[in-house]
C-alpha positions, 0 to 999 in steps of 0.5 A: 643295431645295424650290423657292419658290412663284412665283405670288403673289395680289398683283402690285401695287406699294406694298404690299397683299400683306402686308396693309399699305396703300400708303404713298401713293395714286396721286393724292398724287404732287404733294403728296408731292413738293412736301412733301418738296422743301420739307421742313425740317431736321426731316426730314434723313434724308428730305432726304438720300434725295432730295438729287438733287431739290435741283437741280430747277427746281421751278416748271417741274417742278410746272407741267409737264403730264406731272407732273400726268397720271394714273398709268400704270395709269389712263391712257386709250388716247388719253392713252397714245398722246399721251404716247408720241407726245410721247416719240417727238418728244422723242427725235427732237429730242434724238438725231435718231432716229425711235423707236417707243415701244410698250406691249406688255402681259403675255401671258396665262398666261405667267410668265417665269423665268430659269435660269442654268447656272453650269457654262457661264458663262465670265465674258465679260460679253457679256451685260452689253454686249448688255443695255446696247445693247438697253436704251439704258443710259447709256454716260457715266456707264456704267450696267449692269444685270448684274453678273458676279462672279468667285468662288473655287471652293469658296465661295458667299460673294458678299463674296469675289466680284470684279466688276471683274476684267480678266483673261482668262476663264475664270480657273482656280480661279474660277466666274462668277455674273451677277446682275441683277434677279431679278423677285421674286414677293414684291418688297420694292422695290415695297412701299417706293415711296411713290408706286407708281412701281414695281409687278409685272405679271401676267407677273412682271416688275417695272417702273418708270414713269420719269415717275412716279419721284421718285428717293427711292431707297427701292427701291434700298435695299430690293433685296437683289440690288443690281439697281436703278440711279440716274441721278445725272446726265443719261445719255449715249448716242451717237445712233448707238447708240440702239435705236429699238425702245422700250417705255414701261416698259422701254428708252426713254431715262431722265432724271436723278434716276430709277431704272431696272433690268432688265425681262427685255427686255419690249420683246422677250419680250412679243413672243415673242423672247428677252432680249438677254443670252440671245442674246448668251451664247456658251455657252448658259448662259442659259435663259428661258421660261414657268414655267406651261408644263410643257413649257418648257425652264425648267420642265424645268430646275427639275424635273430640276436641283438649282437654287437662288436667292440669299438664299432666307432673305429670302423674296423668291421670285426668278424667277431660278434658278441651277444646275450641270451638274457640281457637284463639277467647278466647285466642287471637293471639299467645295464648298458648294452 
């Protein structure tokens, strides 16, 4: 199997890599949201897409200092420090937690990829719950970045997969496939964002600026891996369960009306640690590392194993790979690979 090329020349959001200019410049966020909130019946489809904005107090929103700030990429170090301090103060007021909001940057000459051994995954979902805890995801209503599908052996038809299984695992006759953000090298989600609230960084991680997001959900519709989550209500996180080690572009608490998703735990991985889901896996199914290092474990897996990606035909070039140790044992004779 020929592996997709990971490195892309264009790592920016909002188009550009395919010769299509961004739908809207960074400075147009205010005018874009004003016009969409006040749009009439002639834009019914767009109005439906941004319906969660209907309940916002627009006078308060448009008057807020945060709304008129520059795009994250254009913020000075001084303005970033002030913004992060304001967020820390808000977390203290809301949760009574002394959080530290950092801004770890991509490590030079590092491009992260994930490899998951389906022969070993037992569907225990410990990765799911570790991710929720690490990334300050809402408990009520519950938001999870990782979906684990229970799929009958002998098929890769995801439509036959069940993510709501409640039986003891592993169940005979089934294998388990966790799915999360695939951090695509050619991400469709960034291209459809009208205000560049989401973009791909140099280490391959696609991020979201929650303060810049307007909740149109175009990125959610564009993602072929069901990886993005939308906050329909104010997220509920008990103060005792807040993880105070936060990063601005990853696991700081979100608000109603914005998108969120997996960021490969950048608050950890950009500091030399492993993702929380990997550390929680009891079977060693998950492997993570730098594909640009030929001696890394993930590089060796991609060289030596029969790896594959989901929906290769859509051309997203995922940085999330699957493989089996014992193909015929897990799929059964005649199973599709």
